[in-house]
MMTF fields as JSON, N, C-alpha, C and O atoms, coordinates in Angstrom:
{
  "mmtfVersion": "1.0.0",
  "mmtfProducer": "UNKNOWN",
  "numBonds": 395,
  "numAtoms": 396,
  "numGroups": 99,
  "numChains": 1,
  "numModels": 1,
  "chainsPerModel": [1],
  "groupsPerChain": [99],
  "chainIdList": ["A"],
  "bondAtomList": [4, 2, 8, 6, 12, 10, 16, 14, 20, 18, 24, 22, 28, 26, 32, 30, 36, 34, 40, 38, 44, 42, 48, 46, 52, 50, 56, 54, 60, 58, 64, 62, 68, 66, 72, 70, 76, 74, 80, 78, 84, 82, 88, 86, 92, 90, 96, 94, 100, 98, 104, 102, 108, 106, 112, 110, 116, 114, 120, 118, 124, 122, 128, 126, 132, 130, 136, 134, 140, 138, 144, 142, 148, 146, 152, 150, 156, 154, 160, 158, 164, 162, 168, 166, 172, 170, 176, 174, 180, 178, 184, 182, 188, 186, 192, 190, 196, 194, 200, 198, 204, 202, 208, 206, 212, 210, 216, 214, 220, 218, 224, 222, 228, 226, 232, 230, 236, 234, 240, 238, 244, 242, 248, 246, 252, 250, 256, 254, 260, 258, 264, 262, 268, 266, 272, 270, 276, 274, 280, 278, 284, 282, 288, 286, 292, 290, 296, 294, 300, 298, 304, 302, 308, 306, 312, 310, 316, 314, 320, 318, 324, 322, 328, 326, 332, 330, 336, 334, 340, 338, 344, 342, 348, 346, 352, 350, 356, 354, 360, 358, 364, 362, 368, 366, 372, 370, 376, 374, 380, 378, 384, 382, 388, 386, 392, 390],
  "bondOrderList": [1, 1, 1, 1, 1, 1, 1, 1, 1, 1, 1, 1, 1, 1, 1, 1, 1, 1, 1, 1, 1, 1, 1, 1, 1, 1, 1, 1, 1, 1, 1, 1, 1, 1, 1, 1, 1, 1, 1, 1, 1, 1, 1, 1, 1, 1, 1, 1, 1, 1, 1, 1, 1, 1, 1, 1, 1, 1, 1, 1, 1, 1, 1, 1, 1, 1, 1, 1, 1, 1, 1, 1, 1, 1, 1, 1, 1, 1, 1, 1, 1, 1, 1, 1, 1, 1, 1, 1, 1, 1, 1, 1, 1, 1, 1, 1, 1, 1],
  "groupList": [{"groupName": "MET", "atomNameList": ["N", "CA", "C", "O"], "elementList": ["N", "C", "C", "O"], "formalChargeList": [0, 0, 0, 0], "bondAtomList": [1, 0, 2, 1, 3, 2], "bondOrderList": [1, 1, 2], "singleLetterCode": "M", "chemCompType": "L-PEPTIDE LINKING"}, {"groupName": "GLU", "atomNameList": ["N", "CA", "C", "O"], "elementList": ["N", "C", "C", "O"], "formalChargeList": [0, 0, 0, 0], "bondAtomList": [1, 0, 2, 1, 3, 2], "bondOrderList": [1, 1, 2], "singleLetterCode": "E", "chemCompType": "L-PEPTIDE LINKING"}, {"groupName": "ASN", "atomNameList": ["N", "CA", "C", "O"], "elementList": ["N", "C", "C", "O"], "formalChargeList": [0, 0, 0, 0], "bondAtomList": [1, 0, 2, 1, 3, 2], "bondOrderList": [1, 1, 2], "singleLetterCode": "N", "chemCompType": "L-PEPTIDE LINKING"}, {"groupName": "LEU", "atomNameList": ["N", "CA", "C", "O"], "elementList": ["N", "C", "C", "O"], "formalChargeList": [0, 0, 0, 0], "bondAtomList": [1, 0, 2, 1, 3, 2], "bondOrderList": [1, 1, 2], "singleLetterCode": "L", "chemCompType": "L-PEPTIDE LINKING"}, {"groupName": "SER", "atomNameList": ["N", "CA", "C", "O"], "elementList": ["N", "C", "C", "O"], "formalChargeList": [0, 0, 0, 0], "bondAtomList": [1, 0, 2, 1, 3, 2], "bondOrderList": [1, 1, 2], "singleLetterCode": "S", "chemCompType": "L-PEPTIDE LINKING"}, {"groupName": "LYS", "atomNameList": ["N", "CA", "C", "O"], "elementList": ["N", "C", "C", "O"], "formalChargeList": [0, 0, 0, 0], "bondAtomList": [1, 0, 2, 1, 3, 2], "bondOrderList": [1, 1, 2], "singleLetterCode": "K", "chemCompType": "L-PEPTIDE LINKING"}, {"groupName": "PHE", "atomNameList": ["N", "CA", "C", "O"], "elementList": ["N", "C", "C", "O"], "formalChargeList": [0, 0, 0, 0], "bondAtomList": [1, 0, 2, 1, 3, 2], "bondOrderList": [1, 1, 2], "singleLetterCode": "F", "chemCompType": "L-PEPTIDE LINKING"}, {"groupName": "ASP", "atomNameList": ["N", "CA", "C", "O"], "elementList": ["N", "C", "C", "O"], "formalChargeList": [0, 0, 0, 0], "bondAtomList": [1, 0, 2, 1, 3, 2], "bondOrderList": [1, 1, 2], "singleLetterCode": "D", "chemCompType": "L-PEPTIDE LINKING"}, {"groupName": "ILE", "atomNameList": ["N", "CA", "C", "O"], "elementList": ["N", "C", "C", "O"], "formalChargeList": [0, 0, 0, 0], "bondAtomList": [1, 0, 2, 1, 3, 2], "bondOrderList": [1, 1, 2], "singleLetterCode": "I", "chemCompType": "L-PEPTIDE LINKING"}, {"groupName": "ARG", "atomNameList": ["N", "CA", "C", "O"], "elementList": ["N", "C", "C", "O"], "formalChargeList": [0, 0, 0, 0], "bondAtomList": [1, 0, 2, 1, 3, 2], "bondOrderList": [1, 1, 2], "singleLetterCode": "R", "chemCompType": "L-PEPTIDE LINKING"}, {"groupName": "GLY", "atomNameList": ["N", "CA", "C", "O"], "elementList": ["N", "C", "C", "O"], "formalChargeList": [0, 0, 0, 0], "bondAtomList": [1, 0, 2, 1, 3, 2], "bondOrderList": [1, 1, 2], "singleLetterCode": "G", "chemCompType": "PEPTIDE LINKING"}, {"groupName": "PRO", "atomNameList": ["N", "CA", "C", "O"], "elementList": ["N", "C", "C", "O"], "formalChargeList": [0, 0, 0, 0], "bondAtomList": [1, 0, 2, 1, 3, 2], "bondOrderList": [1, 1, 2], "singleLetterCode": "P", "chemCompType": "L-PEPTIDE LINKING"}, {"groupName": "VAL", "atomNameList": ["N", "CA", "C", "O"], "elementList": ["N", "C", "C", "O"], "formalChargeList": [0, 0, 0, 0], "bondAtomList": [1, 0, 2, 1, 3, 2], "bondOrderList": [1, 1, 2], "singleLetterCode": "V", "chemCompType": "L-PEPTIDE LINKING"}, {"groupName": "GLN", "atomNameList": ["N", "CA", "C", "O"], "elementList": ["N", "C", "C", "O"], "formalChargeList": [0, 0, 0, 0], "bondAtomList": [1, 0, 2, 1, 3, 2], "bondOrderList": [1, 1, 2], "singleLetterCode": "Q", "chemCompType": "L-PEPTIDE LINKING"}, {"groupName": "TYR", "atomNameList": ["N", "CA", "C", "O"], "elementList": ["N", "C", "C", "O"], "formalChargeList": [0, 0, 0, 0], "bondAtomList": [1, 0, 2, 1, 3, 2], "bondOrderList": [1, 1, 2], "singleLetterCode": "Y", "chemCompType": "L-PEPTIDE LINKING"}, {"groupName": "HIS", "atomNameList": ["N", "CA", "C", "O"], "elementList": ["N", "C", "C", "O"], "formalChargeList": [0, 0, 0, 0], "bondAtomList": [1, 0, 2, 1, 3, 2], "bondOrderList": [1, 1, 2], "singleLetterCode": "H", "chemCompType": "L-PEPTIDE LINKING"}, {"groupName": "THR", "atomNameList": ["N", "CA", "C", "O"], "elementList": ["N", "C", "C", "O"], "formalChargeList": [0, 0, 0, 0], "bondAtomList": [1, 0, 2, 1, 3, 2], "bondOrderList": [1, 1, 2], "singleLetterCode": "T", "chemCompType": "L-PEPTIDE LINKING"}],
  "groupTypeList": [0, 1, 2, 3, 4, 5, 4, 6, 7, 4, 6, 3, 5, 2, 5, 6, 8, 9, 6, 10, 3, 11, 6, 0, 3, 3, 12, 12, 10, 10, 4, 6, 10, 3, 9, 1, 6, 4, 13, 8, 9, 14, 7, 15, 9, 5, 12, 5, 6, 8, 4, 11, 1, 1, 3, 5, 5, 13, 10, 8, 7, 0, 5, 11, 9, 10, 4, 12, 16, 8, 1, 16, 1, 14, 5, 5, 3, 0, 1, 13, 12, 2, 3, 7, 2, 14, 1, 2, 5, 9, 8, 11, 9, 11, 11, 10, 6, 1, 7],
  "groupIdList": [1, 2, 3, 4, 5, 6, 7, 8, 9, 10, 11, 12, 13, 14, 15, 16, 17, 18, 19, 20, 21, 22, 23, 24, 25, 26, 27, 28, 29, 30, 31, 32, 33, 34, 35, 36, 37, 38, 39, 40, 41, 42, 43, 44, 45, 46, 47, 48, 49, 50, 51, 52, 53, 54, 55, 56, 57, 58, 59, 60, 61, 62, 63, 64, 65, 66, 67, 68, 69, 70, 71, 72, 73, 74, 75, 76, 77, 78, 79, 80, 81, 82, 83, 84, 85, 86, 87, 88, 89, 90, 91, 92, 93, 94, 95, 96, 97, 98, 99],
  "secStructList": [7, 2, 2, 2, 2, 2, 2, 2, 2, 2, 2, 2, 2, 7, 2, 0, 0, 0, 0, 0, 2, 2, 2, 2, 2, 2, 2, 2, 2, 2, 2, 2, 2, 2, 2, 2, 2, 2, 2, 2, 2, 2, 2, 6, 7, 7, 7, 7, 7, 7, 7, 2, 2, 2, 2, 2, 2, 6, 6, 7, 7, 7, 7, 7, 6, 6, 1, 7, 7, 2, 2, 2, 2, 2, 2, 2, 2, 2, 2, 2, 7, 7, 7, 6, 6, 7, 7, 7, 7, 7, 7, 7, 7, 7, 6, 6, 7, 7, 7],
  "xCoordList": [-7.106, -7.798, -8.584, -9.694, -7.977, -8.646, -9.874, -10.886, -9.796, -10.915, -12.079, -13.244, -11.742, -12.768, -13.453, -14.665, -12.69, -13.247, -14.183, -15.251, -13.799, -14.65, -15.935, -17.015, -15.815, -16.998, -17.942, -19.161, -17.389, -18.214, -18.892, -20.055, -18.198, -18.798, -19.927, -20.979, -19.719, -20.779, -21.969, -23.115, -21.704, -22.765, -23.606, -24.831, -22.955, -23.672, -24.396, -25.333, -24.003, -24.675, -25.952, -26.74, -26.162, -27.385, -28.584, -28.579, -29.623, -30.771, -31.569, -32.091, -31.669, -32.412, -31.706, -32.354, -30.386, -29.631, -29.717, -29.791, -29.708, -29.726, -31.114, -31.243, -32.148, -33.486, -34.46, -35.205, -34.466, -35.453, -35.234, -36.18, -34.014, -33.718, -33.988, -34.613, -33.542, -33.894, -35.404, -35.925, -36.1, -37.55, -38.218, -39.085, -37.823, -38.42, -38.097, -38.949, -36.874, -36.516, -37.344, -37.755, -37.585, -38.389, -39.832, -40.41, -40.408, -41.798, -41.935, -42.806, -41.087, -41.189, -40.777, -41.455, -39.678, -39.228, -40.203, -40.411, -40.805, -41.79, -43.016, -43.617, -43.381, -44.531, -44.274, -45.126, -43.109, -42.78, -42.616, -43.056, -41.988, -41.806, -43.122, -43.322, -44.024, -45.326, -46.123, -46.831, -46.008, -46.709, -46.197, -46.982, -44.879, -44.317, -44.727, -45.066, -44.698, -45.07, -46.551, -46.925, -47.395, -48.821, -49.154, -50.139, -48.375, -48.615, -48.336, -48.949, -47.427, -47.115, -48.365, -48.572, -49.189, -50.419, -51.324, -51.945, -51.404, -52.296, -51.646, -52.341, -50.328, -49.646, -49.639, -49.703, -49.563, -49.417, -50.681, -50.618, -51.813, -53.074, -53.425, -53.227, -53.941, -54.328, -55.79, -56.689, -56.014, -57.367, -57.539, -56.759, -58.564, -58.824, -60.293, -61.185, -60.534, -61.888, -62.406, -61.711, -63.635, -64.234, -65.27, -66.124, -65.179, -66.122, -67.468, -67.52, -68.548, -69.877, -69.946, -70.694, -69.17, -69.176, -68.59, -69.104, -67.53, -66.931, -67.886, -67.938, -68.643, -69.619, -70.721, -71.16, -71.169, -72.21, -71.698, -72.455, -70.412, -69.831, -69.822, -69.967, -69.649, -69.612, -71.004, -71.145, -72.028, -73.399, -73.927, -74.944, -73.277, -73.742, -74.416, -73.797, -75.7, -76.448, -76.591, -77.167, -76.072, -76.112, -77.399, -77.816, -78.036, -79.201, -78.711, -77.639, -79.47, -79.055, -79.086, -79.925, -78.182, -78.112, -79.354, -79.883, -79.798, -80.957, -82.267, -83.312, -82.264, -83.513, -83.986, -85.177, -83.094, -83.464, -83.285, -82.18, -84.383, -84.324, -84.962, -85.592, -84.797, -85.376, -86.894, -87.554, -87.448, -88.893, -89.493, -90.521, -88.843, -89.38, -89.275, -90.185, -88.201, -88.061, -89.065, -89.585, -89.348, -90.342, -91.731, -92.494, -92.057, -93.358, -93.495, -94.56, -92.429, -92.455, -92.679, -93.44, -92.027, -92.152, -93.556, -94.111, -94.134, -95.481, -96.532, -97.584, -96.274, -97.202, -97.179, -98.203, -96.065, -95.94, -96.461, -96.952, -96.367, -96.746, -98.159, -98.505, -98.965, -100.342, -100.4, -100.408, -100.441, -100.438, -101.84, -101.966, -102.894, -104.257, -104.579, -105.322, -104.05, -104.341, -103.191, -102.96, -102.482, -101.343, -101.833, -102.734, -101.236, -101.59, -100.314, -99.383, -100.272, -99.108, -99.168, -100.118, -98.196, -98.17, -97.082, -95.931, -97.464, -96.497, -95.864, -96.506, -94.625, -93.947, -94.042, -94.191, -93.959, -94.039, -92.81, -91.692, -93.05, -91.948, -91.13, -91.663, -89.847, -89.02, -89.5, -90.119, -89.217, -89.646, -88.993, -87.812, -89.78, -89.278, -89.59, -89.411, -90.045, -90.412, -91.929, -92.546, -92.518, -93.967, -94.327, -93.49, -95.568, -96.045, -96.069, -96.445],
  "yCoordList": [136.869, 137.52, 136.51, 136.779, 135.336, 134.287, 133.791, 133.463, 133.732, 133.291, 134.275, 133.879, 135.558, 136.591, 136.477, 136.666, 136.172, 136.019, 134.819, 134.902, 133.704, 132.509, 132.771, 132.348, 133.456, 133.736, 134.682, 134.537, 135.647, 136.569, 135.817, 136.088, 134.882, 134.085, 133.215, 133.111, 132.592, 131.757, 132.631, 132.186, 133.86, 134.797, 135.144, 135.227, 135.348, 135.698, 134.502, 134.694, 133.285, 132.104, 131.778, 130.941, 132.419, 132.216, 132.666, 133.772, 131.798, 132.096, 133.295, 134.061, 133.466, 134.62, 135.917, 136.895, 135.93, 137.139, 137.438, 138.602, 136.401, 136.612, 136.98, 137.824, 136.351, 136.552, 137.223, 138.118, 136.818, 137.319, 138.756, 139.544, 139.116, 140.478, 141.516, 142.536, 141.301, 142.288, 142.394, 143.481, 141.253, 141.283, 142.096, 142.926, 141.861, 142.598, 144.085, 144.925, 144.412, 145.823, 146.464, 147.619, 145.715, 146.231, 146.487, 147.519, 145.564, 145.716, 146.875, 147.728, 146.908, 147.962, 149.309, 150.313, 149.341, 150.596, 151.101, 152.308, 150.187, 150.577, 151.199, 152.117, 150.699, 151.26, 152.711, 153.574, 152.977, 154.356, 155.247, 156.397, 154.719, 155.504, 155.839, 156.963, 154.872, 155.104, 156.141, 156.956, 156.114, 157.11, 158.51, 159.452, 158.647, 159.97, 160.455, 161.626, 159.564, 159.976, 160.313, 161.242, 159.574, 159.888, 161.143, 161.812, 161.478, 162.684, 163.939, 164.979, 163.861, 165.004, 165.459, 166.655, 164.511, 164.825, 165.737, 166.645, 165.508, 166.3, 167.589, 168.569, 167.598, 168.8, 169.902, 171.082, 169.535, 170.532, 170.687, 171.103, 170.358, 170.52, 172.002, 172.745, 172.413, 173.816, 173.976, 173.887, 174.207, 174.398, 175.871, 176.458, 176.446, 177.845, 177.972, 177.614, 178.475, 178.653, 180.006, 181.019, 180.001, 181.217, 181.713, 180.955, 182.981, 183.549, 183.794, 183.915, 183.868, 184.123, 185.462, 185.595, 186.449, 187.74, 187.597, 188.186, 186.827, 186.62, 185.844, 186.094, 184.901, 184.162, 185.087, 184.958, 186.013, 186.95, 187.875, 188.244, 188.258, 189.092, 188.364, 188.981, 187.042, 186.261, 185.849, 185.214, 186.211, 185.93, 184.603, 184.124, 184.005, 182.731, 183.025, 183.545, 182.68, 182.934, 181.621, 180.664, 181.575, 180.366, 180.343, 181.368, 179.157, 179.006, 178.913, 178.365, 179.434, 179.28, 177.811, 177.039, 177.457, 176.066, 175.729, 176.554, 174.504, 174.059, 174.289, 173.888, 174.915, 175.153, 173.894, 173.769, 172.964, 171.723, 170.597, 170.346, 169.923, 168.792, 167.587, 167.707, 166.451, 165.228, 165.309, 164.845, 165.894, 165.982, 166.857, 166.508, 168.004, 168.881, 168.21, 168.338, 167.513, 166.818, 165.681, 165.43, 164.985, 163.917, 164.476, 163.873, 165.619, 166.234, 166.642, 166.468, 167.181, 167.542, 166.311, 166.358, 165.223, 163.99, 163.414, 162.931, 163.456, 162.926, 163.767, 163.245, 165.046, 165.882, 165.491, 165.599, 165.05, 164.688, 163.287, 163.034, 162.376, 160.982, 160.757, 161.152, 160.12, 159.789, 158.284, 157.513, 157.854, 156.432, 155.821, 154.599, 156.632, 156.093, 155.42, 154.438, 155.912, 155.368, 154.499, 154.429, 153.85, 153.038, 151.727, 151.084, 151.339, 150.089, 149.324, 149.861, 148.077, 147.238, 146.679, 145.971, 146.97, 146.518, 145.46, 145.672, 144.328, 143.262, 143.432, 143.879, 143.076, 143.088, 141.686, 140.72, 141.555, 140.213, 139.389, 139.898, 138.107, 137.222, 136.869, 136.853, 136.586, 136.167, 134.815, 134.041, 134.536, 133.241, 132.096, 132.148, 131.067, 129.883, 129.88, 128.848, 130.977, 131.04, 131.105, 132.054, 130.119, 130.083, 130.291, 130.102, 130.678, 130.876, 129.606, 129.605],
  "zCoordList": [238.256, 237.154, 236.335, 235.875, 236.165, 235.407, 236.153, 235.533, 237.477, 238.298, 238.184, 238.157, 238.117, 237.968, 236.615, 236.512, 235.584, 234.244, 234.186, 233.581, 234.806, 234.814, 235.592, 235.181, 236.694, 237.494, 236.74, 236.832, 235.999, 235.201, 234.064, 233.761, 233.428, 232.355, 232.882, 232.25, 234.033, 234.605, 235.027, 234.964, 235.453, 235.815, 234.585, 234.676, 233.439, 232.215, 231.613, 230.837, 231.936, 231.408, 232.174, 231.733, 233.297, 234.063, 233.215, 232.675, 233.097, 232.231, 232.717, 231.907, 234.028, 234.539, 234.175, 233.804, 234.278, 233.957, 232.462, 232.068, 231.631, 230.173, 229.653, 228.766, 230.202, 229.644, 230.617, 230.218, 231.845, 232.806, 233.204, 233.215, 233.53, 233.967, 232.877, 233.168, 231.625, 230.587, 230.354, 230.103, 230.44, 230.259, 231.364, 231.091, 232.586, 233.698, 233.607, 233.895, 233.209, 233.034, 231.923, 232.037, 230.855, 229.752, 230.193, 229.853, 230.939, 231.377, 232.358, 232.192, 233.37, 234.386, 233.8, 234.021, 233.059, 232.453, 231.404, 231.28, 230.645, 229.637, 230.268, 229.711, 231.426, 232.132, 232.51, 232.296, 233.068, 233.44, 232.208, 232.207, 231.17, 229.945, 229.283, 228.823, 229.231, 228.616, 229.393, 228.802, 230.715, 231.521, 231.208, 231.096, 231.068, 230.772, 229.386, 229.215, 228.393, 227.041, 226.94, 226.224, 227.641, 227.57, 228.37, 228.061, 229.374, 230.157, 229.337, 229.579, 228.378, 227.516, 226.781, 226.576, 226.388, 225.664, 226.471, 225.917, 227.761, 228.594, 229.085, 229.355, 229.203, 229.674, 228.628, 228.973, 227.364, 226.305, 225.472, 224.315, 226.049, 225.338, 225.272, 226.234, 224.136, 223.971, 224.379, 223.544, 225.64, 226.165, 226.487, 227.236, 225.913, 226.161, 226.56, 225.791, 227.747, 228.221, 227.741, 227.82, 227.244, 226.707, 227.712, 228.171, 228.04, 229.0, 228.313, 227.089, 229.079, 228.491, 227.747, 226.778, 228.199, 227.5, 226.093, 225.142, 225.965, 224.638, 223.733, 222.529, 224.307, 223.511, 223.006, 221.863, 223.842, 223.409, 222.312, 221.414, 222.372, 221.317, 219.979, 218.923, 220.036, 218.809, 218.335, 217.29, 219.102, 218.689, 219.185, 218.684, 220.14, 220.695, 222.025, 222.953, 222.098, 223.322, 224.069, 223.552, 225.27, 226.08, 226.894, 227.433, 226.984, 227.846, 229.279, 229.535, 230.198, 231.599, 232.002, 231.538, 232.848, 233.299, 234.109, 234.854, 233.944, 234.694, 233.965, 234.478, 232.792, 232.091, 231.371, 231.087, 231.07, 230.415, 231.419, 231.9, 231.728, 232.641, 231.972, 230.922, 232.575, 232.026, 232.042, 231.111, 233.093, 233.21, 232.104, 231.522, 231.814, 230.757, 229.393, 228.574, 229.139, 227.862, 227.745, 226.658, 228.851, 228.849, 228.548, 227.794, 229.132, 228.87, 227.407, 226.815, 226.819, 225.399, 224.534, 223.568, 224.874, 224.1, 224.223, 223.236, 225.404, 225.605, 224.887, 224.52, 224.679, 223.912, 222.442, 221.767, 221.941, 220.528, 220.24, 219.14, 221.195, 220.977, 221.485, 222.598, 220.657, 221.05, 221.285, 220.326, 222.54, 222.863, 222.857, 222.936, 222.766, 222.76, 221.431, 221.414, 220.329, 219.0, 218.485, 217.278, 219.381, 218.98, 218.374, 218.912, 217.253, 216.603, 216.309, 215.709, 216.731, 216.506, 215.094, 214.76, 214.268, 212.885, 212.727, 213.107, 212.164, 211.935, 210.564, 209.613, 210.484, 209.195, 208.609, 209.357, 207.301, 206.718, 207.103, 207.169, 207.353, 207.721, 206.492, 205.383, 206.667, 205.535, 205.001, 205.731, 203.74, 203.187, 203.945, 204.289, 204.196, 204.88, 206.366, 207.012, 206.934, 208.349, 208.45, 207.967, 209.066, 209.22, 210.687, 211.57, 210.943, 212.317, 213.093, 214.265]
}
C-alpha cells in the first residue's frame, strides 16, 4: 500500500501531469464547449419568412428580381454626370507646403 502511495505521489509530481494535461484538456474541451454554445445562437434564432402575398397586404410592393442591374444603374449615373465640362479644381495647400 505504501508503494502504491509513493508511486501515485511521483505520478502527481510529473510536470506534464500537473500543468500540461490540464492545459490541453482546457484547450480541446474549450473548443468543443465554445462550438456548442455558439450553435445555440443559430438553432434558436427567430427567423420568419414572409410571403409576397403578406407583403402586399401590408402595403409593401416588391420589385421583380432582375429589374435592377449594374448596367442600368451605370446608364442612370452617366445621364446625371456631364464629363465634357469637367474642370479640375485645386484646393489651397496648407501653410508651410510649397510647390
